[in-house]
N, C-alpha and C positions, 0 to 999 in steps of 0.2 A: 756656704758650702765649706765643709772642713774635710781635709784629706789627712789620713794617717797611714804610715807605712809600717808593716810588720814583716819579719822574716824568720825562717827556721829551717831545720834539716830533717823534719818529719812532720806528720800530721799532728802529733802530740804537741810539738813545739808551736805550731801554728795555732792550735786550739788555745794553748795557754796565752800566747801573745794576743790573740783576738779577745779573749776574756779580759786581759789586762787593759786593752785599749778601750774597753767599754765600761770600766769601773767608774768613770766620771760622768756616766749618763750618755756617752756617745753612742749613737745608733746608726751604724753604716747600712746603706741599702744596696751598694754596689761594690764588688771586689774585682780589681784588675790583677789577675794572677799570672806570674811568669815563673815557670818552674822547670827543673830538669826532668827529662824523660825517665830518669832513674827513680824519681819519686812516685808515690802512689796518688795518681790524679783523682781516682774515685774517692779515696779516703779524705783527701783535702777538700774535695768538692762537698762531701757529706758534712764536714765541719761547718763550712760556710752555709750550706743549704739548711742545716738544722737551725742556724741563726737567722734564717729568713733573708739571706743576702743573695742578690743576683750575681752571677759569675760570668766574667769575660776571661777565659783561660787560654793560655798559649804555652807550649813547651819552648824552651829557650836554648841559646848558646851562651849560657852564663846569665847571672841575675845581678841587678844593681839597685841599691837604695842609697839614701843619704849617708849611710854608714860605709859605703864602698861596694866593691864588686866581689861576687862569690861565684862558685862553680859547683853544680850538682845539688843546689839547694832550692829553696822556695822563697819568692819575694811577692808580697801582696800590697797593693795600694787600696786602701779602704776609702770610700766616699759616702757622704750622707746626702746624696742628691734626692730631691723630691721624686718619689717613684713615678709620678705622672709626667716627669720631664724626660724620661728615657725608656727604652725598650730593647731587650736583647733578642736578636734573630740568629738562628743557627740553621744552615742549609748545607746538605751534601752536594758535591759536584756530581753531575750525571754525564758521563761520556765526554768529559773535558769541556762542557759548555759553560765556561766561566762567565762569559758575558751575559748569557741568558739567566744564570743564577743571580747575578747582582741586579739585573733588571727586575727580577721577581722581588728581591729584597727592597729595592727602591720603591716599587709599587706598594708593597706592604707598609713601608715607612710613611708614604703619603696618606695612608688610611689613618695613621696615628697623629702625624704632625703636618702642618701646612708648609713648614720650612725645615725639613730634616737634614741633619749632618751626621757623619759616621766616623767611628773608630773601628777598623776592621783588622782581622788576622786570618790568613789562610794556611792550610797545611798541604803537604805533598810538594816536593821539589819540581815536579812537572808543571806546576801551576803557572800560567801566564798572568802575572800580577797586573800588567797593563790592561789586559782584557777585563779584569775585574773592575778597573776604574772606568773603562768605556761603558760598561753596563749601567753604572750609576749616571753617567753623562747622558746616555740615551733617553733616560726617563726624566732626569732633573736638570739637565743642561750643564754646560761646561763650568759654571760658577759654583757648582755644588762643592761643599767642603768634605773631603774624604781623606783620612789619615790612617796610618797603620803599618803593617808589615807582614812578614811571613814567619811561621813557626820554625824553631830549630830543634836540634837533637844533640846538643853538646858537641857539635862539629863532627858527628859520626856520618852525616849525609846519607842516612838510611831511611828513617821513619820519624815523622813529626806529627804533632797532634794539636788540635784546638778543641776546647771543651766549654761547656756551660753546665747549668744545673741538670744532672741526670743524663747528659749527652756528651759523647766524646768520639772523635773521628780523625783518621789520618788522611782524609780526602774531603775536607769541608771548609766552610768559612763561618766565623763567628763575628757578629757585629753589634756594637752598641749604637743604637739609633738615638740621637739626641734632638730635642726640640730647640732649634737654633733661635727661636723667639725668646727662649728662657735662658739658654746656656751658650756662651761664646766659646768657640774652639779655634785655636790657632796652632800653627806648626811651621817648621822650616826644613827644607831639604838641602843637605850639604854632605860632601864626601871628602874632598881634598885629594882624590886620586888624580895623578898627572898623566896625560897622554904622552906617548913617546913614539918615535918612528913615523913612517909615512902612512897615508891612508891606504886601506885595503878594501876590496870589494867582497861583499857576501854573495857568493855564487850559487848557494843552495840553502834555503831555509823554509820552514813551514811554521808560522807563528813564532813561538819562542824556542823552537828546536832548530839549532844551527848545525848544518852538515858540513859545508865547505866554505872556506874563505880563500879567494884567489885560486879556486879549483883544488885546494888542498884540504884534507880533513882538518877541521878546526883544532882538534887536540894536538895533531902533529905539528901544526903551525905554532901553537902556543909552546909546545915542548922545544921547538927549534929556537924561537926567539927568547924563550925564558931560560935557556941553558939547562934544560932538564933532560936526563938520560935514563933509559930503562924504566920508565914509569909504567906501572901496572895497577890493576884494581886492588891488588894486595898491599902495595906500598904507597898508595895514593893518600897522602896525609894532608893536614890542614895547610902546611906551608906550600904544597903544590897547588891546592885549590885556590890559593890567593892569587895565582898568576892567571886565572881564567877570566879576569875582568877586562872589559874594553869599553871605550867610549863610542856610542852610536851618534854619528853626525846627523844633524837634522837641517832641513832646508831653511827653517826659521827657528829662532830661539837658540838657547844653549844646548850643547851636546848632553846626552844623558848616559849614565853609567849602566852597563849591563853586566851582571855577575853571572858567571857560569856556575850552575848549582849541581847539575847531575850529569855525569858522563855516561854515554852509551859506548861501552867498550867493544861492541861488535863492529862499529864503523868509525869510532873515534869522533863522534859528534857529541854535542852536549846541549842541555836545556838551560836557557837563560832566565833571569828574573823577570823579563818582559819581552815583548815582541821585537824581533830583528828582521825587518823586511828583506826579502831577496833583492839584490841589486843595491842595497844601502852601503854607505861607506863607514868604516870603523877604524879606530886606532887603538892599539893595545895600551895598557896603563901600568904604572908603577904604584905600589902602595904608598900612602902618605908618610912623609918623614915627620920627625918630631916637631919641627917648626910649623908644619902645615897643621898638625893635630892641635897645636896651641891656638892657631888662628881659627880653627873650627870651633874649639871650645868657647872662644870669645864671641864668635858669631851666634852660637846657640844661647849663651848667657844673655845676649842683648834681646 
């Protein structure tokens, strides 16, 4: 299997780069596309679709390739995987039933492969990513390999998309189902965020929607301990959103990071990247310092 990376700032540049990548006889069958919401998803998809390439597409908060990091552009990893070794699934979320959606995907995957594994991406900041994982576990067991993330929108925190050939949605999941008997998939979870302060108790939450911590609206508590003043929906920028993360303490195993993704300004609650059970203990976090970032880079390289 050969991987090639191309990038561009328009569908025309992607088309030219794709054609150049194929001049040596290379025939990609799968494209992993990460692109800004400012770019034309339909046009880029048509370029790849016309070339007979399956698409796993996600809008991003910046794009990176071996050449470095960009913003507002398009990055594509091309792979020449045997088409019989993978399958693309695209499903809309219905009434926030994330777990049921991935259960259905897992059942479809079993019809294709005896031992499926997955690379997934979801859209919509309300999505409970942990529920997505539980749906796969329900059908395939806790040892199933699932990797992926959530779509972005250049840190606008408004509307994100996933897409594939002739399909795009701001409330869906796209998945590459791989035959693990033919293709090995490995990954690593790491963050470097440091917990600070004392444990606090989640006093009201439903799934990934956290209302109060220590009986205080969660955003008010974050503003207090983060030293933020007069924060509103109009001036809520990226640097403020970075303070919404906390560590969820678990009875067994390491704590997990929960990122606050979408604020409900009516009651100062917010939606997190995964479930936060009512009654659970949390600690607020600080962003990684440069020395921590270097340690994470070394860990990922290994």
